[in-house]
C-alpha positions, 0 to 999 in steps of 0.5 A: 500500500505504501508503495502504491501511494509513493508511486502515485505521489511520484506520478503527480510530481512528474505531471506537475513538472511537465505542466510547468515546463510546457507553460514555461516554453509555451509549447506542448511536447508534440509542438516542440517535437514538430519544431525540432523536426522542422529544424532538421528538415531545414538543415538537411535541405540546405545541406542538399542544396549546397552540395547540389549547387557545388556539383553543378558549379564545378560540372564535368567529372564532379557532376558526373560523379555526383549524379552516379552517386545519387543513382546508386543510392536510388537503385539501392533504395529501389531494390530494398523496396522491391525485396519487400514486394513479396514476389518471386525471385524472377519478378524481383530480377525484372523489377531490378532491371526496370529500375536500372533502365529507369534510373540509368536513363534519367541519370544520363539525361541529367549528365547530358544537360550539364554537358550542354549548358552552364550551371545557371541555365541548368539550375533555372531551366531544368531543375527549378521547374521541377522544384517549383512543382513540389513547392506549388503543389504543397502550398496550393494543396494546403490552401485550397484542399479539395478532392484527393487524386488517389487516396489509396496511393498518396492520401495527401495529394489533391487535384488542386495541388496537381494543378497548382504545381503544374501552373507554378512550373509553367510560370518558371518556364515562362521566366526562363523563356523571357530571359533566354535561359536554357533552351530559350537561348536558341532564339533571342527574345520571345514571342507570344507563341514562345511564351505559350510553348514555355507555359505548356512545357511547364504544365507537362513537367508538372504532370510528369513530376507528380506522376513520378511522385505517385509512382514512388508512393505506389512502390512504398505502399506495395513495400509497406514502408513510409520512406524509401530509406532513412538516409536523409534526416527529416526527409527519408530517402534519396528516392523520396527527394528525386522521384519527380526529377527522375520521371522528368529526366527519364522522359527527357532522355526519351524525347531529346537524348535518344534522338540526338544520339541516333542522329534524328535531332 
C-alpha cells in the first residue's frame, strides 16, 4: 500500500513538472517535437542544396560523379523496396532491371544537360521547374484542399495541388523563356507563341513530376514502408527527394537524348 501511494505521489510530481515546463516554453511536447523536426528538415535541405549547387558549379567529372552517386543510392533504395514486394525471385530480377533502365536513363539525361549548358541555365531551366512543382503543389494543396487524386496511393495529394504545381512550373518556364535561359537561348527574345510553348512545357513537367511522385508512393505502399530509406534526416530517402526529377529526366532522355544520339535531332 505504501508503495502504491509513493508511486502515485511520484506520478503527480512528474505531471506537475511537465505542466510547468510546457507553460514555461509555451509549447506542448508534440509542438516542440514538430519544431525540432522542422529544424532538421531545414538543415538537411540546405545541406542538399549546397552540395547540389557545388556539383553543378564545378560540372564535368564532379557532376558526373555526383549524379552516379545519387543513382546508386536510388537503385539501392529501389531494390530494398522491391525485396519487400513479396514476389518471386524472377519478378524481383525484372523489377531490378526496370529500375536500372529507369534510373540509368534519367541519370544520363541529367549528365547530358550539364554537358550542354552552364550551371545557371541548368539550375533555372531544368531543375527549378521541377522544384517549383513540389513547392506549388504543397502550398496550393494546403490552401485550397479539395478532392484527393488517389487516396489509396498518396492520401495527401489533391487535384488542386496537381494543378497548382503544374501552373507554378509553367510560370518558371515562362521566366526562363523571357530571359533566354536554357533552351530559350536558341532564339533571342520571345514571342507570344514562345511564351505559350514555355507555359505548356511547364504544365507537362508538372504532370510528369507528380506522376513520378505517385509512382514512388505506389512502390512504398506495395513495400509497406513510409520512406524509401532513412538516409536523409527529416526527409527519408534519396528516392523520396528525386522521384519527380527522375520521371522528368527519364522522359527527357526519351524525347531529346535518344534522338540526338541516333542522329534524328
